[in-house]
C-alpha positions in Angstrom: 4.0 12.8 4.9 7.0 14.1 3.0 6.7 15.5 -0.5 8.5 12.7 -2.1 6.3 10.1 -0.4 3.2 11.9 -1.4 4.4 12.2 -5.0 5.1 8.5 -5.0 1.7 7.7 -3.5 -0.2 9.8 -6.1 1.7 8.1 -9.0 1.2 4.7 -7.4 -2.7 5.3 -7.2 -2.7 6.0 -10.9 -0.6 3.0 -11.6 -3.0 0.7 -9.6 -6.0 2.1 -11.4 -4.2 1.2 -14.7 -3.1 -2.2 -13.7 -6.3 -3.3 -12.0 -9.2 -1.7 -14.0 -12.3 -0.9 -11.9 -10.4 -1.1 -8.5 -11.2 1.3 -5.7 -8.2 2.9 -4.0 -9.0 4.5 -0.8 -6.6 6.7 1.3 -6.8 5.7 5.0 -7.0 8.2 7.7 -3.7 8.1 9.7 -5.4 9.7 12.7 -8.1 7.0 13.0 -5.9 4.0 13.7 -2.2 4.7 14.4 0.0 2.6 12.2 -2.8 1.4 9.7 -1.4 1.4 6.0 -1.8 4.4 3.8 -3.9 2.7 1.0 -6.7 0.2 0.8 -7.2 -1.3 -2.7 -10.5 -3.2 -3.4 -10.5 -5.3 -6.5 -13.1 -7.8 -7.5 -13.6 -9.9 -4.3 -10.4 -9.1 -2.6 -8.5 -6.3 -0.9 -4.9 -5.2 -0.3 -3.3 -2.7 2.0 -0.3 -0.8 1.1 2.0 1.3 3.3 3.8 3.8 1.0 7.4 4.9 1.7 9.5 7.3 -0.3 12.4 4.8 -0.5 13.6 1.5 0.8 15.9 3.2 3.2 13.3 5.5 4.7 13.6 5.6 8.4 10.1 7.1 9.0 8.2 3.9 10.1 5.6 4.7 12.6 4.9 2.6 15.6 2.6 -0.2 14.9 3.1 -0.2 11.1 5.0 -3.4 11.1 2.3 -5.0 13.4 -0.6 -4.0 11.0 1.3 -5.0 7.9 1.8 -8.5 9.5 -1.8 -8.8 10.9 -3.4 -7.6 7.7 -1.2 -9.8 5.5 -2.4 -12.8 7.5 -6.0 -11.7 6.8 -5.4 -10.9 3.1 -2.5 -8.9 1.4 -0.4 -6.2 3.0 3.0 -4.8 2.1 5.3 -1.9 2.5 5.8 -0.4 -0.9 8.4 2.0 -2.2 9.9 2.8 -5.6 12.6 0.1 -5.3 10.1 -2.8 -4.8 7.0 -1.4 -6.6 7.3 -3.7 -9.5 7.7 -6.9 -7.3 4.7 -5.8 -5.0 2.5 -5.1 -8.0 3.4 -8.5 -9.3 2.5 -10.2 -6.0 -0.8 -8.2 -6.0 -1.6 -9.4 -9.5 -1.1 -13.1 -8.5 -3.1 -12.5 -5.3 -6.0 -10.8 -7.1 -6.0 -13.6 -9.7 
C-alpha cells in the first residue's frame, strides 16, 4: 500500500469513529483472501466493507476487488472509497446504518 493510501486510510478510520460512535473498524488481512476490501466497519447490527484508494484515478486495483465489492454489496454494504467520493460514501453509509 502506498504512503498516500495508508495516510488516507488512517484518516478515514478516525473519521469513521467520529461519525459512527461505538463502531468497530477492522483492517482486513490482504494475504488471507486476495481482493477482499481493506476495512470492515461494524456498527449497531450492520456492517460495511471499504476498499481504500489514494485517489479516484488510482490504477492499483487488484484482481478480484471488483468481484468482492459487488458480492459484499449484495450482502450488505461495500464501496471503493477515495478522497474524491469520501463524503458521498459516508453519507450512503449513514443512510444504510440508519
